N, CA, C and O of each residue as an XYZ file, in Angstrom:
460
protein
N     -31.996      7.704    -55.032
C     -33.401      7.374    -55.168
C     -33.993      8.157    -56.336
O     -33.816      9.371    -56.433
N     -34.670      7.478    -57.188
C     -35.298      8.114    -58.336
C     -36.777      8.330    -58.061
O     -37.461      7.455    -57.530
N     -37.260      9.517    -58.434
C     -38.684      9.810    -58.263
C     -39.420      9.795    -59.588
O     -40.616     10.082    -59.640
N     -38.714      9.463    -60.663
C     -39.388      9.444    -61.972
C     -40.226      8.178    -62.108
O     -39.909      7.136    -61.535
N     -41.294      8.295    -62.874
C     -42.120      7.128    -63.155
C     -42.148      6.907    -64.652
O     -41.862      7.820    -65.427
N     -42.485      5.721    -65.052
C     -42.524      5.387    -66.461
C     -43.596      6.210    -67.164
O     -44.733      6.302    -66.701
N     -43.215      6.801    -68.285
C     -44.140      7.629    -69.044
C     -44.901      6.780    -70.056
O     -44.372      5.797    -70.576
N     -46.128      7.161    -70.327
C     -46.934      6.513    -71.349
C     -46.539      7.091    -72.701
O     -46.413      8.308    -72.840
N     -46.344      6.243    -73.688
C     -45.993      6.706    -75.026
C     -47.260      7.043    -75.809
O     -48.358      6.623    -75.443
N     -47.095      7.798    -76.883
C     -48.293      8.129    -77.663
C     -48.839      6.904    -78.371
O     -50.043      6.846    -78.624
N     -48.018      5.928    -78.701
C     -48.554      4.707    -79.314
C     -49.395      3.916    -78.308
O     -50.383      3.290    -78.692
N     -49.015      3.935    -77.024
C     -49.817      3.267    -76.001
C     -51.183      3.950    -75.861
O     -52.206      3.276    -75.736
N     -51.196      5.274    -75.880
C     -52.458      6.007    -75.788
C     -53.307      5.726    -77.024
O     -54.503      5.462    -76.901
N     -52.705      5.780    -78.218
C     -53.459      5.508    -79.453
C     -54.076      4.111    -79.442
O     -55.190      3.924    -79.933
N     -53.371      3.141    -78.894
C     -53.899      1.773    -78.839
C     -55.095      1.644    -77.906
O     -55.924      0.753    -78.092
N     -55.203      2.514    -76.908
C     -56.323      2.462    -75.961
C     -57.549      3.229    -76.458
O     -58.654      3.002    -75.967
N     -57.373      4.118    -77.407
C     -58.479      4.978    -77.844
C     -59.713      4.221    -78.327
O     -60.817      4.564    -77.903
N     -59.590      3.210    -79.189
C     -60.805      2.520    -79.653
C     -61.609      1.880    -78.523
O     -62.837      1.958    -78.527
N     -60.951      1.256    -77.569
C     -61.680      0.599    -76.483
C     -62.358      1.600    -75.555
O     -63.254      1.235    -74.795
N     -61.939      2.846    -75.611
C     -62.545      3.891    -74.790
C     -63.527      4.752    -75.581
O     -64.050      5.741    -75.068
N     -63.775      4.367    -76.842
C     -64.758      5.083    -77.656
C     -64.191      6.232    -78.464
O     -64.951      7.024    -79.022
N     -62.868      6.343    -78.538
C     -62.233      7.444    -79.270
C     -61.440      6.942    -80.473
O     -60.382      7.490    -80.782
N     -61.928      5.924    -81.147
C     -61.187      5.292    -82.232
C     -61.259      5.985    -83.578
O     -60.539      5.598    -84.498
N     -62.097      6.991    -83.727
C     -62.243      7.665    -85.020
C     -61.348      8.903    -85.077
O     -61.350      9.736    -84.170
N     -60.588      8.999    -86.160
C     -59.730     10.164    -86.343
C     -60.526     11.289    -87.003
O     -61.343     11.040    -87.889
N     -60.289     12.511    -86.573
C     -60.925     13.678    -87.170
C     -60.042     14.165    -88.312
O     -58.846     14.393    -88.125
N     -60.626     14.323    -89.485
C     -59.896     14.773    -90.671
C     -60.352     16.175    -91.038
O     -61.537     16.413    -91.270
N     -59.409     17.093    -91.088
C     -59.705     18.511    -91.311
C     -59.473     18.878    -92.770
O     -58.450     18.534    -93.362
N     -60.455     19.588    -93.339
C     -60.364     20.096    -94.714
C     -60.706     21.580    -94.718
O     -60.991     22.162    -93.671
N     -60.678     22.176    -95.877
C     -61.030     23.587    -96.001
C     -62.478     23.843    -95.538
O     -62.753     24.860    -94.902
N     -63.377     22.940    -95.851
C     -64.806     23.134    -95.556
C     -65.177     22.832    -94.106
O     -66.221     23.282    -93.634
N     -64.343     22.081    -93.396
C     -64.641     21.674    -92.029
C     -63.930     20.378    -91.719
O     -62.869     20.104    -92.279
N     -64.500     19.574    -90.835
C     -63.859     18.322    -90.443
C     -64.890     17.213    -90.332
O     -66.064     17.459    -90.058
N     -64.429     15.983    -90.549
C     -65.281     14.797    -90.416
C     -64.506     13.737    -89.661
O     -63.295     13.596    -89.826
N     -65.234     12.983    -88.817
C     -64.644     11.806    -88.208
C     -64.593     10.704    -89.253
O     -65.404     10.690    -90.179
N     -63.636      9.768    -89.114
C     -63.566      8.608    -90.010
C     -64.942      7.997    -90.179
O     -65.668      7.802    -89.204
N     -65.298      7.698    -91.409
C     -66.565      7.059    -91.763
C     -67.792      7.902    -91.416
O     -68.919      7.412    -91.494
N     -67.587      9.142    -91.039
C     -68.712     10.011    -90.708
C     -69.172     10.802    -91.919
O     -68.424     10.989    -92.878
N     -70.398     11.257    -91.863
C     -70.928     12.052    -92.972
C     -71.136     13.511    -92.573
O     -71.270     14.380    -93.434
N     -71.164     13.779    -91.267
C     -71.438     15.131    -90.788
C     -70.190     16.003    -90.898
O     -69.137     15.671    -90.354
N     -70.323     17.134    -91.617
C     -69.246     18.099    -91.735
C     -69.313     19.026    -90.523
O     -70.312     19.714    -90.314
N     -68.255     19.040    -89.736
C     -68.238     19.787    -88.476
C     -67.383     21.033    -88.571
O     -66.354     21.052    -89.246
N     -67.824     22.065    -87.890
C     -67.052     23.292    -87.744
C     -66.436     23.289    -86.341
O     -66.917     22.572    -85.464
N     -65.384     24.073    -86.117
C     -64.714     24.057    -84.814
C     -65.661     24.272    -83.634
O     -65.485     23.662    -82.579
N     -66.643     25.117    -83.804
C     -67.571     25.444    -82.730
C     -68.499     24.276    -82.370
O     -69.148     24.297    -81.324
N     -68.559     23.263    -83.234
C     -69.389     22.081    -82.988
C     -68.610     20.977    -82.276
O     -69.140     19.892    -82.034
N     -67.378     21.253    -81.949
C     -66.499     20.289    -81.302
C     -66.029     20.834    -79.959
O     -66.144     22.025    -79.669
N     -65.496     19.923    -79.152
C     -64.907     20.309    -77.876
C     -63.704     19.406    -77.640
O     -63.809     18.185    -77.765
N     -62.555     19.999    -77.298
C     -61.390     19.219    -76.900
C     -61.577     18.851    -75.438
O     -61.674     19.729    -74.581
N     -61.629     17.537    -75.146
C     -61.870     17.098    -73.768
C     -60.603     16.590    -73.085
O     -60.579     16.412    -71.867
N     -59.563     16.361    -73.858
C     -58.291     15.949    -73.267
C     -57.171     16.217    -74.254
O     -57.330     16.020    -75.459
N     -56.034     16.670    -73.735
C     -54.846     16.915    -74.546
C     -53.689     16.130    -73.947
O     -53.415     16.231    -72.752
N     -53.022     15.361    -74.770
C     -51.825     14.629    -74.354
C     -50.655     15.146    -75.179
O     -50.710     15.139    -76.409
N     -49.610     15.589    -74.519
C     -48.402     16.039    -75.217
C     -47.280     15.066    -74.916
O     -47.121     14.601    -73.788
N     -46.508     14.766    -75.946
C     -45.402     13.829    -75.820
C     -44.143     14.494    -76.356
O     -44.141     15.055    -77.452
N     -43.078     14.424    -75.575
C     -41.803     14.996    -75.980
C     -40.745     13.920    -75.877
O     -40.522     13.349    -74.809
N     -40.093     13.646    -76.997
C     -39.059     12.618    -77.014
C     -37.732     13.187    -76.559
O     -37.163     14.051    -77.227
N     -37.231     12.708    -75.421
C     -35.949     13.191    -74.905
C     -34.802     12.882    -75.850
O     -33.899     13.698    -76.032
N     -34.842     11.703    -76.448
C     -33.735     11.306    -77.312
C     -34.069     11.387    -78.794
O     -33.170     11.307    -79.632
N     -35.328     11.542    -79.128
C     -35.726     11.553    -80.530
C     -36.766     12.646    -80.773
O     -37.927     12.490    -80.393
N     -36.356     13.764    -81.411
C     -37.300     14.867    -81.656
C     -38.517     14.464    -82.477
O     -39.534     15.157    -82.439
N     -38.439     13.351    -83.225
C     -39.600     12.928    -84.018
C     -40.709     12.393    -83.129
O     -41.821     12.164    -83.603
N     -40.424     12.189    -81.839
C     -41.446     11.731    -80.889
C     -42.288     12.872    -80.328
O     -43.157     12.629    -79.490
N     -42.058     14.093    -80.761
C     -42.837     15.231    -80.278
C     -44.190     15.220    -80.975
O     -44.282     15.431    -82.184
N     -45.249     14.969    -80.187
C     -46.582     14.863    -80.769
C     -47.626     15.312    -79.758
O     -47.363     15.399    -78.559
N     -48.812     15.594    -80.270
C     -49.957     15.935    -79.435
C     -51.156     15.119    -79.920
O     -51.372     14.954    -81.120
N     -51.926     14.615    -78.959
C     -53.190     13.939    -79.257
C     -54.285     14.740    -78.575
O     -54.223     14.994    -77.372
N     -55.293     15.140    -79.353
C     -56.478     15.796    -78.805
C     -57.622     14.800    -78.856
O     -57.881     14.211    -79.906
N     -58.313     14.602    -77.734
C     -59.551     13.832    -77.727
C     -60.694     14.822    -77.867
O     -60.711     15.859    -77.204
N     -61.651     14.500    -78.734
C     -62.725     15.439    -79.057
C     -64.096     14.802    -78.928
O     -64.269     13.595    -79.100
N     -65.066     15.655    -78.619
C     -66.494     15.300    -78.653
C     -67.170     16.279    -79.606
O     -66.814     17.456    -79.656
N     -68.144     15.786    -80.359
C     -68.943     16.682    -81.200
C     -70.271     16.959    -80.491
O     -70.642     16.257    -79.549
N     -70.969     17.975    -80.949
C     -72.291     18.299    -80.395
C     -73.266     17.134    -80.547
O     -74.168     16.968    -79.727
N     -73.087     16.328    -81.593
C     -73.999     15.209    -81.846
C     -73.598     13.933    -81.097
O     -74.264     12.906    -81.232
N     -72.524     13.987    -80.315
C     -72.132     12.848    -79.497
C     -71.014     11.985    -80.057
O     -70.593     11.027    -79.408
N     -70.524     12.305    -81.251
C     -69.397     11.540    -81.786
C     -68.148     11.840    -80.975
O     -67.986     12.938    -80.443
N     -67.259     10.842    -80.887
C     -66.000     11.012    -80.178
C     -64.866     10.549    -81.086
O     -65.033      9.647    -81.907
N     -63.722     11.180    -80.920
C     -62.576     10.794    -81.715
C     -61.337     11.535    -81.291
O     -61.273     12.087    -80.192
N     -60.343     11.547    -82.171
C     -59.050     12.143    -81.831
C     -58.406     12.803    -83.043
O     -58.778     12.567    -84.192
N     -57.429     13.635    -82.734
C     -56.503     14.167    -83.728
C     -55.106     13.887    -83.187
O     -54.835     14.141    -82.014
N     -54.232     13.374    -84.016
C     -52.822     13.182    -83.681
C     -52.017     14.068    -84.605
O     -52.228     14.064    -85.818
N     -51.098     14.824    -84.040
C     -50.264     15.675    -84.870
C     -48.904     15.841    -84.222
O     -48.787     15.955    -83.002
N     -47.888     15.855    -85.052
C     -46.544     16.167    -84.581
C     -46.444     17.674    -84.389
O     -47.180     18.444    -85.006
N     -45.530     18.078    -83.533
C     -45.275     19.514    -83.407
C     -43.781     19.748    -83.344
O     -42.994     18.805    -83.265
N     -43.398     21.014    -83.379
C     -41.977     21.333    -83.414
C     -41.434     21.097    -84.811
O     -42.086     21.399    -85.810
N     -40.241     20.557    -84.860
C     -39.545     20.324    -86.126
C     -40.336     19.441    -87.079
O     -40.297     19.635    -88.294
N     -41.055     18.471    -86.522
C     -41.769     17.495    -87.349
C     -43.260     17.805    -87.473
O     -44.066     16.902    -87.698
N     -43.623     19.057    -87.330
C     -45.018     19.471    -87.393
C     -45.665     19.056    -88.705
O     -45.026     19.016    -89.756
N     -46.961     18.747    -88.609
C     -47.731     18.311    -89.774
C     -48.153     19.532    -90.575
O     -49.273     20.024    -90.433
N     -47.263     20.009    -91.405
C     -47.543     21.211    -92.184
C     -48.228     20.901    -93.509
O     -48.504     21.814    -94.288
N     -48.506     19.629    -93.775
C     -49.143     19.302    -95.050
C     -50.629     19.648    -95.060
O     -51.239     19.690    -96.128
N     -51.222     19.896    -93.896
C     -52.623     20.314    -93.845
C     -52.667     21.788    -93.456
O     -52.568     22.138    -92.280
N     -52.812     22.625    -94.442
C     -52.765     24.062    -94.219
C     -53.939     24.582    -93.391
O     -53.893     25.713    -92.907
N     -54.979     23.784    -93.221
C     -56.164     24.214    -92.486
C     -56.113     23.826    -91.017
O     -56.915     24.317    -90.222
N     -55.182     22.951    -90.643
C     -55.112     22.398    -89.295
C     -55.000     23.477    -88.212
O     -55.837     23.536    -87.312
N     -53.985     24.320    -88.293
C     -53.727     25.298    -87.225
C     -54.915     26.223    -86.982
O     -55.324     26.425    -85.839
N     -55.456     26.772    -88.033
C     -56.580     27.697    -87.874
C     -57.804     26.981    -87.314
O     -58.525     27.539    -86.487
N     -58.040     25.767    -87.754
C     -59.188     24.998    -87.281
C     -59.048     24.679    -85.793
O     -59.952     24.962    -85.007
N     -57.921     24.093    -85.412
C     -57.762     23.614    -84.040
C     -57.753     24.770    -83.031
O     -58.187     24.596    -81.892
N     -57.276     25.916    -83.428
C     -57.285     27.089    -82.530
C     -58.699     27.529    -82.176
O     -58.913     28.144    -81.131
N     -59.658     27.222    -83.029
C     -61.042     27.660    -82.812
C     -61.897     26.639    -82.067
O     -63.049     26.920    -81.737
N     -61.342     25.452    -81.799
C     -62.090     24.424    -81.079
C     -62.022     24.721    -79.576
O     -60.926     24.824    -79.024
N     -63.173     24.860    -78.905
C     -63.164     25.131    -77.463
C     -62.576     23.948    -76.678
O     -62.656     22.796    -77.104
N     -61.992     24.267    -75.533
C     -61.390     23.249    -74.665
C     -62.201     23.152    -73.380
O     -62.486     24.160    -72.734
N     -62.567     21.928    -73.020
C     -63.267     21.654    -71.763
C     -62.770     20.296    -71.271
O     -63.418     19.271    -71.482
N     -61.614     20.307    -70.615
C     -60.935     19.073    -70.197
C     -61.794     18.242    -69.244
O     -62.445     18.773    -68.345
N     -61.779     16.939    -69.461
C     -62.478     15.978    -68.604
C     -61.427     15.232    -67.782
O     -60.678     14.420    -68.326
N     -61.367     15.500    -66.487
C     -60.351     14.899    -65.609
C     -60.452     13.384    -65.542
O     -59.442     12.713    -65.329
N     -61.649     12.829    -65.719
C     -61.788     11.377    -65.632
C     -61.012     10.642    -66.730
O     -60.794      9.435    -66.630
N     -60.603     11.354    -67.762
C     -59.815     10.725    -68.822
C     -58.356     10.521    -68.415
O     -57.612      9.832    -69.113
N     -57.944     11.108    -67.300
C     -56.577     10.917    -66.808
C     -56.349      9.471    -66.355
O     -55.248      8.940    -66.503
N     -57.363      8.852    -65.819
C     -57.217      7.544    -65.187
C     -56.804      6.441    -66.153
O     -55.938      5.640    -65.804
N     -57.376      6.360    -67.340
C     -57.078      5.240    -68.224
C     -55.822      5.441    -69.040
O     -55.405      4.529    -69.754
N     -55.204      6.609    -68.955
C     -53.963      6.839    -69.697
C     -52.817      6.037    -69.088
O     -51.917      5.608    -69.810
N     -52.833      5.831    -67.794
C     -51.705      5.197    -67.116
C     -51.631      3.721    -67.360
O     -50.729      3.055    -66.851
């Protein structure tokens, strides 16, 4: 008897984000971050991580990724997708320092639509 259940892939989660209001990607720069098509430059303290999804590929290390769902103080919502481990997104030198400073306040109600 198997007790494992089918896991949600990160592409499945990414496809659901727009319909749930999280379709804008947060882009981090030296000066701060902006959501896609946004004009407001945000600092880490103006954001909140409301959900974290981690994905680990059993057969393919390139499937190791994390998705953060975020809210801004002004009500904008969006996400950050980044690989970790061997395939970490090292091309953005500001990412690690920025994301470490964003407060986390998980919203349990976001668990329901992931499945």
